[in-house]
N, C-alpha and C positions, 0 to 999 in steps of 0.2 A: 700698179702701174697706175698712171694718173689720165683722166680722163682727156683724151686728146680733143684740140680747139678745133670747134665747126663753126662754121659762119652759122648758122641758124641759133647757134646759143649763145650768141653774143650781139649779135650785129642790128636785128631788127624786132620789132614788137609790135601787134596790131594794134593801135589806137586810133578811134574814133573814126576806122574807116578806112585809114590808110597804114601804110607802114614805115616805121622811123627808125631811123639808127638812134640806137641808145649807149650812153657812157654804161660800162660795166661795171660792177665793184670787185675794187682790189682782191684778190683771192686771201689777203692779209692783213692784216693793221697798218698802218701809215707807218710806224715805230718797229714793225717786225722785220725787217733789216737793219736795224741800225747795230754796229758802230758802221757797217759800209757803206749803207745806204741810208741817210739822215730822215728821220720823220718829216720834216718841213719840206725837204726835196720831194719827199712821194705825194706828199699834199699840194704841193702847187704841179708838180709836173702831172700828177693823175685828175687832182678836181678842178682845173686851171687848163693847163696844155692841151691834154686827152679833150678836154671836155667841150675846148674850144674847136676841136675838129670836128668832134660830131655838130656840134653846134652850125659848124659853117658847111656842113656834108649835107645838113637838112634843107637849109636854106637854098643852097645852090640847087637841090632837087625840087623845090618845092613847087616849080610850075610845070613839072614834066614826070606826071603820075608812071608813066609806062618803065620810069628807072626808079621809082620810089620801090617796087618790089624785087630788084636786085641786091644782091648783096655788095660791101664794100670792095671785096675783093675781086669778085666778077665785076663792077666796073674797072677796076684796075689793069683788070686782062680784056677790058674791050673798050679802051678809050677810044678808040675812031668809030664806035658807034653811039656815042656821047656828043651831044652838040657842040661844036667848037665854043660858044658863047661861054658856056661853064665847065667846056674840057679841062683849064689850067685849075679851075677851083677844085673841080670834081679829083683831078690828078693828087694836088696838094693834100686832101681833108679824107680821100678814103684812103691815101699811104700813111697819113697820119694814124687814122682808125686801124687799120689793119696792123700796121708796125707795132703799135704802142700794145694791141691786144694781147699779139706775139711775146711783146718785150717782160708784160706784168708777169706772163705764165713760164718765161725762161728765168725767172727768181723764185728762190724758194728761202724762208727762214730757215729750212732745215736741208739747207743744201751740203750736199755728202762729199763734195770736192774732187770727185774724179768720175769719170763713168765707167760703166762695165758693159759686161756682155756685148752682143753683139757692136754695139756702138765702139764699146773701147776697142773692138777688132778691128774695126775699119778706121778709125783714127790711126790708130796705131800701123797698119798698112798704106796712109796715104798721105802721112806727114809722118813716120817714122818712128815718132813716141808721143806720149801727151803731150811731156814737155816742150818738145819741138811744135807742136798745135798750139799752145798756150802760148809759147814765143811768136809764133807766125799772127796769131790775131790781136795778139797786143800789139807788134807792130804794125798790121795794117791799121788797125783803129788810133793808134796815137797818129801815123802820119797823114790820114785821112785832113784834107784840108777843107774847111769850114764845118757844116755841118752834115750828120750823117750816121749812118747804121755801120756795123762790122759785124759780120754774119757767119755762120756755120751753115752750109747749105751741101743739097746732093743733090748732082749733075743729072739729066736723064741721058746723057752720055756716058761711054768710058766706063760702061757697066757699075753705074750708079756711084762713083767718084766723091767723096769729100771734099770741097773746096771751101777757103776762105774768100770772101767776098766783102768789098764796102760799096756802100750806095750812098749816094750824096742827096740831100733833102729827103723826101720821103717814099723815095724807090724801094722796091723789095724783089728780091731775087726771083718773086714768082712771075715778074715782068721780063724774064729771061730765061724763062722755064727752067730753073730749079727751085728746088723745094728746101724752105729754110728748115734748119735743125737747131738751132742756136744762134739768139742773136743778143747784142748789147747795144746800147743807145749812147752815141757819141755828140748828140746835140749839147751844146753846155748847158742847158736847163737840166738836164740828166744829172750832173754833178758839180756846178759852181760853187753853191754855197759853202757847200763842204771842202772842195779840191782846187776850187779857187782855177786857176789857168792849168791845173797839173792835170792833163789827160792822163796821163800814163801811171799816174798813182791811183787814177780813181780806175783803170783796165786791171791792173795788177791786183788791187782788192778784191774786185767785185766778183771775184772765181769762189769767194768764200760764200759766196751768195749763189752762186751757176745752179739752178735746177736740171740735174743732169736725169733725174726720172722721168722728166717731161720730155729733155733731150732725146733719151732712148727709144720712148715711145715715138716721138717722132719718124723716128731713123726706120726703127721697124715698120710704121704704118705707111711708108714713103717707097716702099718696094714698088718700081715703076715698071714690072712685068705688070703690072694692073692698072690701068689709067683710071679706074673709078678713084683707087687711093690718091691722086694727084687732082681727081675733081673735085675734092671734098674740101680742099681751100678756095672754091669758089668758083671753078671753071675751069675746063680740060686747058692743059699747056701744052697740048699737042696743035689746038687750033682755038683760032675763037669760036666761041660758043654761040648759039644761033641766040 
């Protein structure tokens, strides 16, 4: 099973006495997801777009050292504690940072095509079949207006039921109290060089690189009978953290 994403693994690093948000390296080379995601798109997406969110987040926090010690996911979950003058910038850029970190790990050059084990059972339980889940995920991603994300996430209600969600901009299901299991980016910069305006083609081909090992690990880690497992995403989902 792959190592699960933890905020401390990729969000901050001690530099010259202050904590800085950093751009994490991709878990694979730019060309590793060819032909489904082309190398130039991956280079621009990670090295330029994601890097810009990290730079802008650090800039927004520059005059607020008390917030520099917080993870990007904590900032998203506690926006009311962020000064109003930088709140919009933190919302957008922390969200971009968190979502892209989840997205890179949602893909793998060794995508195995389908989930197994407990996650496979839960998908069948909540969607009827894996094929029905994929159709729902693709449909929601295709019809999302504008830029955003499509997610498989586990709720804290209804016994931890799985649902497909879409979020606009850089919002994340964490902000609504749901734990992300799998995510695809439907901002145009994720697919436009290869697929142009054909978002549906991008979504249908993306399953070839979906990282079901990572998704299964996240699902098994997400047992919300333990609040600690939810807090590992950067803050309590049951209440704002202190």
